[in-house]
MARLUMMAR-145304 format. One record per residue (C-alpha): residue in one letter; x, y, z. Coordinates in steps of 0.2 Angstrom, whole numbers, padded with zeros to 4 digits, always signed. Example, Ala and Ser with C-alpha at 12.3 -4.5 7.8 and 13.67 -1.06 7.14 Angstrom:
A+0062-0022+0039S+0068-0005+0036
***
This chain:
M-0029-0025+0093Q-0018-0039+0099T-0014-0041+0118L+0004-0043+0121S+0010-0057+0133T+0016-0051+0151D+0028-0066+0152N+0045-0058+0154S+0055-0074+0155G+0068-0077+0142Y+0078-0092+0135C+0096-0098+0134R+0102-0099+0117D+0115-0113+0121C+0103-0126+0129G+0086-0119+0126S+0081-0118+0145R+0069-0104+0151A+0077-0090+0162T+0069-0078+0173A+0069-0059+0168R+0083-0054+0180A+0095-0069+0177Q+0113-0066+0172I+0117-0084+0167C+0108-0099+0162P+0102-0109+0177Q+0105-0126+0168C+0122-0123+0158N+0129-0107+0165S+0129-0099+0148H+0128-0080+0147K+0119-0081+0130L+0102-0077+0137L+0089-0069+0126F+0075-0058+0133H+0062-0047+0125P+0045-0041+0131E+0036-0048+0116L+0047-0064+0115H+0031-0075+0116D+0020-0065+0104L+0030-0065+0088S+0030-0079+0075I+0038-0072+0058A+0056-0077+0057H+0070-0074+0044V+0084-0087+0045D+0100-0082+0036C+0115-0093+0035D+0131-0084+0039A+0143-0082+0024F+0136-0099+0019Y+0147-0104+0004A+0163-0100+0014S+0156-0108+0030V+0153-0124+0021E+0171-0124+0014K+0178-0120+0031R+0168-0134+0039D+0175-0146+0026N+0193-0140+0028P+0197-0135+0046D+0214-0128+0040L+0204-0113+0033V+0195-0108+0049D+0205-0093+0053K+0210-0088+0035P+0201-0076+0024V+0191-0086+0011I+0184-0080-0005I+0172-0090-0015G+0172-0086-0034G+0181-0086-0050R+0199-0082-0052K+0206-0068-0062R+0191-0060-0071G+0177-0067-0061V+0168-0060-0046V+0166-0064-0028S+0151-0075-0025A+0154-0075-0006A+0167-0070+0007C+0169-0076+0025Y+0169-0064+0039V+0188-0063+0040A+0189-0058+0022R+0175-0045+0025V+0186-0036+0037Y+0198-0032+0023G+0183-0025+0013V+0179-0040+0002H+0161-0042-0002S+0149-0051-0014A+0149-0046-0032M+0166-0037-0030P+0177-0040-0045M+0190-0053-0040F+0205-0043-0045K+0199-0029-0033A+0196-0042-0019L+0213-0049-0021K+0220-0032-0021V+0213-0028-0004C+0216-0045+0003P+0230-0053-0007H+0233-0068+0005A+0215-0074+0004V+0211-0092-0001V+0201-0092-0017I+0189-0107-0020R+0179-0111-0035P+0160-0112-0030D+0153-0129-0028I+0135-0125-0031S+0129-0143-0030K+0137-0145-0013Y+0130-0129-0007S+0112-0133-0014Y+0113-0150-0005E+0117-0142+0012G+0104-0128+0009Q+0091-0142+0006R+0096-0150+0022I+0093-0134+0032K+0076-0131+0023K+0070-0148+0027M+0074-0144+0046M+0063-0128+0044L+0049-0138+0036D+0049-0150+0050L+0044-0135+0061T+0031-0127+0049P+0025-0129+0031S+0026-0110+0029V+0044-0109+0023Q+0048-0096+0009S+0065-0098+0002L+0074-0083-0005S+0090-0092-0010I+0100-0107-0006D+0105-0099+0011E+0090-0089+0018A+0071-0091+0020F+0056-0084+0029M+0046-0095+0041D+0029-0092+0048L+0027-0102+0064T+0009-0095+0069G-0001-0108+0077T+0013-0121+0080E+0013-0119+0099R+0003-0135+0102L+0013-0145+0089H+0030-0140+0097G+0025-0138+0115G+0030-0120+0116P+0031-0103+0107P+0040-0100+0091I+0055-0093+0100S+0059-0110+0108A+0057-0119+0092L+0069-0107+0083I+0082-0107+0096R+0082-0126+0095L+0083-0125+0076Q+0098-0113+0076R+0107-0126+0088D+0102-0141+0077I+0108-0133+0061F+0125-0130+0069K+0126-0148+0076E+0119-0157+0060V+0126-0146+0046G+0140-0138+0054V+0137-0120+0049T+0129-0105+0059V+0114-0096+0055S+0107-0079+0061V+0089-0077+0065G+0077-0062+0065L+0061-0063+0074S+0046-0051+0072Y+0028-0049+0067N+0031-0046+0048K+0044-0051+0035F+0052-0034+0033L+0056-0032+0052A+0061-0051+0053K+0074-0049+0039T+0080-0032+0046A+0082-0041+0063S+0092-0055+0056D+0106-0043+0050L+0108-0035+0067D+0119-0047+0076K+0129-0058+0064P+0136-0071+0064N+0126-0083+0074G+0115-0070+0081F+0097-0070+0086S+0088-0053+0086V+0070-0048+0090I+0060-0032+0084G+0043-0031+0093R+0028-0020+0089A+0031-0008+0103E+0048-0003+0098A+0048-0004+0079L+0044+0014+0074E+0056+0021+0087F+0070+0009+0081L+0067+0013+0063A+0065+0032+0064P+0084+0038+0065K+0090+0026+0052P+0095+0032+0035V+0083+0029+0021D+0095+0016+0013F+0093+0005+0029I+0078-0001+0021F+0082-0015+0009G+0079-0010-0009V+0084+0008-0007G+0099+0009-0018P+0112+0023-0021A+0101+0031-0035F+0085+0030-0025K+0094+0037-0010R+0101+0052-0020S+0083+0056-0026L+0076+0055-0009N+0090+0066-0001K+0087+0079-0015R+0070+0082-0008G+0076+0082+0010I+0072+0064+0014V+0087+0058+0023T+0080+0047+0037I+0066+0035+0039A+0058+0048+0051D+0058+0060+0036V+0048+0048+0025R+0035+0048+0038Q+0033+0067+0037R+0027+0064+0019S+0010+0057+0014D+0007+0042+0004T+0001+0052-0010E+0016+0063-0010M+0028+0048-0010M+0018+0040-0024K+0018+0056-0034N+0036+0059-0033F+0043+0041-0033G+0030+0030-0040E+0026+0013-0033A+0043+0012-0024G+0039+0028-0015L+0023+0021-0009R+0031+0005-0003L+0045+0015+0006A+0031+0025+0015Q+0023+0009+0021L+0039+0001+0027A+0044+0017+0036R+0029+0014+0046A+0034-0004+0049E+0019-0010+0039D+0022-0026+0029F+0007-0037+0025R+0015-0049+0013P+0012-0067+0019V+0025-0080+0020K+0023-0089+0003S+0028-0108+0005E+0029-0110-0014S+0039-0100-0027V+0038-0102-0045R+0055-0105-0053K+0056-0097-0070S+0072-0103-0077I+0087-0114-0074S+0104-0109-0081S+0123-0110-0080E+0137-0099-0086I+0156-0097-0085T+0168-0083-0087F+0184-0087-0097N+0201-0083-0090T+0205-0076-0107D+0194-0071-0121I+0190-0085-0134G+0185-0083-0152D+0189-0101-0158E+0173-0111-0163T+0179-0128-0156E+0184-0120-0139L+0168-0111-0138A+0158-0126-0142D+0168-0136-0128R+0163-0122-0115L+0145-0123-0122W+0145-0141-0118Q+0151-0138-0101V+0137-0126-0096C+0124-0137-0105V+0129-0151-0093Q+0128-0140-0078T+0111-0134-0083A+0105-0151-0087D+0111-0157-0070R+0102-0144-0061A+0086-0147-0071K+0087-0166-0067A+0090-0162-0049K+0074-0152-0048N+0064-0164-0060M+0061-0150-0072A+0062-0147-0091G+0059-0132-0102Y+0052-0128-0118V+0063-0113-0122V+0082-0115-0124T+0093-0100-0122M+0111-0097-0127K+0121-0082-0119L+0137-0074-0124K+0146-0059-0118T+0159-0050-0128K+0176-0044-0122D+0168-0026-0121F+0154-0033-0110K+0140-0033-0123S+0128-0047-0119L+0120-0057-0134T+0105-0068-0130R+0098-0080-0142R+0083-0091-0139R+0073-0105-0147K+0057-0113-0142L+0054-0131-0145A+0039-0142-0147E+0044-0153-0133P+0051-0149-0116V+0070-0153-0114Q+0080-0158-0100L+0095-0167-0107A+0112-0159-0109D+0114-0166-0127T+0097-0158-0132I+0101-0142-0124F+0119-0142-0132H+0113-0147-0150T+0099-0133-0149C+0112-0120-0143L+0126-0125-0155P+0118-0118-0171L+0114-0102-0161L+0133-0100-0156Q+0139-0104-0174A+0127-0091-0181E+0136-0078-0170I+0154-0083-0173N+0152-0086-0191G+0141-0072-0196V+0143-0053-0195N+0152-0056-0178A+0166-0067-0186H+0182-0065-0177R+0174-0058-0162K+0180-0064-0145F+0170-0068-0130R+0173-0068-0111L+0157-0078-0106I+0145-0091-0112G+0129-0098-0104A+0115-0109-0107G+0098-0111-0099I+0080-0117-0101S+0064-0108-0097E+0045-0110-0098L+0048-0124-0086C+0037-0140-0083A+0038-0158-0078P+0049-0169-0089V+0038-0179-0102G+0052-0191-0107D+0064-0191-0121A+0055-0191-0137G+0070-0189-0149D+0072-0179-0164L+0066-0184-0181L+0079-0173-0189D+0093-0181-0179P+0091-0200-0179Q+0106-0201-0166A+0098-0190-0153S+0088-0204-0145K+0103-0215-0144R+0114-0201-0136G+0099-0197-0124K+0099-0215-0118A+0118-0214-0116E+0116-0198-0105R+0104-0206-0094A+0115-0221-0091S+0129-0209-0088D+0119-0200-0075L+0116-0216-0066A+0134-0220-0066R+0139-0203-0059A+0126-0204-0046K+0133-0221-0040F+0152-0218-0043G+0154-0199-0043K+0153-0185-0055D+0170-0191-0064A+0165-0209-0066I+0161-0206-0085V+0169-0192-0095T+0165-0187-0112G+0177-0182-0126R+0173-0163-0124T+0174-0164-0105L+0191-0173-0106R+0198-0159-0117R+0192-0147-0105K+0201-0156-0091T+0218-0153-0100K+0215-0134-0101P+0216-0120-0088T+0200-0119-0077D+0188-0105-0081T+0178-0095-0068
***
């Protein structure tokens, strides 16, 4: 059994200085943002979550937006990708249909997402985390777990001091705030990071975990959705304490693997390690149209657009894929997915496009002729490292177009993404923007 530290001193979150247990203000900078906890020096699993990341980056780049409600997402028929905290006050939240978001917050500023920019800033933050520990597990662009076990000698202090410094450095260097949760396992670290947003730092220790969780409703645990909650409530399981009254066998029998997992988390048990490597399964891109489209030429233009976006993401990650997927969604929300496996892995937009185009044509010229669509997407899977551009024996011009695309990539990297514009892209720029 682990022996907990008897060091009751804390830290100033503004300057990182140590503070005695009964201090009211920081002795170095007079800040009131002091952090104390009995187990502060014994915990090493952290969850770092950027606060309203997409919107925060946009507000950083445009100070005029600082006090305004900002929504990131597609216009008209798109959905909300992210919302700043001002917009959230009005009830706007991620995945909400845009028309509903603008209904509750009509004066919001809507900005199309710039995933490449957000990815770049997310990678900057991840690099700062990796400077502290190699055990970083990214969950998305804007959040990650960290395991700082055994890093005290490297950083000259316990994990808490390194994390406070990281939080300050991210704000200073990237210009966005992050909230940090610190505990002894991943479940509690992620739970803690949600307790004090934005720019918060919360701690859940071993001694308090069970008592802290007991009165919380079952859906306080991430992964318990409305349907699962209703099933639990029907059996009299309303709070986390109620879960503990049932045996693992009973929870497993009634609710399967999800029930067993819930029983373990209700006891604050989570033995999952922080995995520093995660395997990406696919790379894709999609757009939702402002109005439904049935014209083949227009659909092909939009297909080219998503193929370019997919290829750009694949090139940025130095990955290629053996399977190419084309996705359509009809105006009545029915999804159609068509795939083709190739002999060589592909990365170029030209190859992805010319693989998807026949799949698209088969849909719009076959039994589904005259059908209109609201969304189109393209992606690659069965990922691997790129092996070069082999060309296509059935398409003698493919190699030539591939070389042109590589040259275009170099020009865009040097002079900006609009340095070279293809005919299809030029046509798109003269039409209304899709979501």
